[in-house]
Phi, psi and omega in degrees: 000130180227146177234161173246137174250118181262134181246140180221163178054231181297330176296318177299314180301317181287329184266343183062032180203153177270328187212146177231133178262131184232125173278131181227165174271181184276008179241007184285131178260167180301319180298325176296317180291322179295322175296319178298314181299319179295329177291314186291321187227077185295345183275352180285132176278091187241021179289156185301334180273359176254329186229156166263132176267128183239140171239122182053044182062027178232131174301136185226168176269163178283350179270353180295137178279134180278150176240163179308138177067013173300150175242116181261139175226150171245113183254119179301140171302140178243130180233158179199182179180000000 
Protein backbone atom coordinates (compact mmCIF):
# COMPACT_ATOMS: atom_id res chain seq x y z
CA UNK A 1 0.00 0.00 0.00
CA UNK A 2 1.39 3.38 -0.99
CA UNK A 3 0.20 6.92 -0.43
CA UNK A 4 1.47 10.22 -1.83
CA UNK A 5 2.38 13.19 0.33
CA UNK A 6 2.36 16.48 -1.56
CA UNK A 7 4.44 19.45 -0.44
CA UNK A 8 3.88 23.03 -1.58
CA UNK A 9 5.39 26.45 -0.92
CA UNK A 10 7.71 26.53 2.08
CA UNK A 11 7.20 22.79 2.60
CA UNK A 12 8.56 22.10 -0.90
CA UNK A 13 11.54 24.36 -0.26
CA UNK A 14 12.40 22.67 3.06
CA UNK A 15 11.95 19.11 1.77
CA UNK A 16 13.50 19.77 -1.68
CA UNK A 17 10.70 17.72 -3.24
CA UNK A 18 7.17 18.18 -4.48
CA UNK A 19 5.94 14.70 -3.63
CA UNK A 20 6.92 11.76 -1.46
CA UNK A 21 5.61 8.18 -1.84
CA UNK A 22 5.26 6.31 1.44
CA UNK A 23 4.51 2.60 1.85
CA UNK A 24 2.04 1.94 4.66
CA UNK A 25 0.14 -0.98 6.14
CA UNK A 26 -3.65 -1.31 6.13
CA UNK A 27 -4.06 0.09 9.67
CA UNK A 28 -2.04 3.27 9.28
CA UNK A 29 -3.89 6.40 10.37
CA UNK A 30 -3.34 9.97 9.25
CA UNK A 31 -1.76 10.74 12.65
CA UNK A 32 0.79 7.93 12.16
CA UNK A 33 1.75 9.32 8.77
CA UNK A 34 2.01 12.86 10.16
CA UNK A 35 4.34 11.60 12.91
CA UNK A 36 6.50 9.87 10.26
CA UNK A 37 6.76 13.04 8.16
CA UNK A 38 7.67 15.09 11.26
CA UNK A 39 10.43 12.55 11.99
CA UNK A 40 11.77 12.75 8.42
CA UNK A 41 11.58 16.56 8.26
CA UNK A 42 11.71 18.00 11.79
CA UNK A 43 12.10 21.54 10.40
CA UNK A 44 8.63 21.45 8.78
CA UNK A 45 5.95 23.40 10.64
CA UNK A 46 3.29 20.65 10.73
CA UNK A 47 1.57 21.04 14.09
CA UNK A 48 -2.23 20.88 14.03
CA UNK A 49 -2.53 24.57 14.93
CA UNK A 50 -0.44 25.55 11.87
CA UNK A 51 -1.81 23.30 9.08
CA UNK A 52 -4.93 21.50 7.96
CA UNK A 53 -4.30 17.91 6.96
CA UNK A 54 -6.15 16.92 3.82
CA UNK A 55 -6.67 13.48 2.30
CA UNK A 56 -7.82 13.47 -1.32
CA UNK A 57 -8.64 17.21 -1.09
CA UNK A 58 -10.87 16.79 1.98
CA UNK A 59 -10.00 18.06 5.48
CA UNK A 60 -9.62 14.99 7.66
CA UNK A 61 -9.10 13.90 11.25
CA UNK A 62 -5.90 12.31 12.48
CA UNK A 63 -7.85 9.11 13.23
CA UNK A 64 -8.78 8.40 9.61
CA UNK A 65 -7.32 5.15 8.27
CA UNK A 66 -5.42 5.64 5.03
CA UNK A 67 -6.11 3.64 1.86
CA UNK A 68 -4.01 2.79 -1.18
CA UNK A 69 -3.34 5.76 -3.46
CA UNK A 70 -4.57 8.38 -0.96
CA UNK A 71 -3.05 11.82 -1.54
CA UNK A 72 -2.05 13.76 1.57
CA UNK A 73 -1.53 17.54 1.67
CA UNK A 74 -0.73 19.98 4.45
CA UNK A 75 -2.48 23.30 3.94
CA UNK A 76 -1.32 26.25 6.07
CA UNK A 77 -4.06 28.13 7.92
CA UNK A 78 -4.79 31.42 6.21
CA UNK A 79 -5.92 34.35 8.28
CA UNK A 80 -6.72 37.90 7.61
CA UNK A 81 -8.53 40.77 9.01
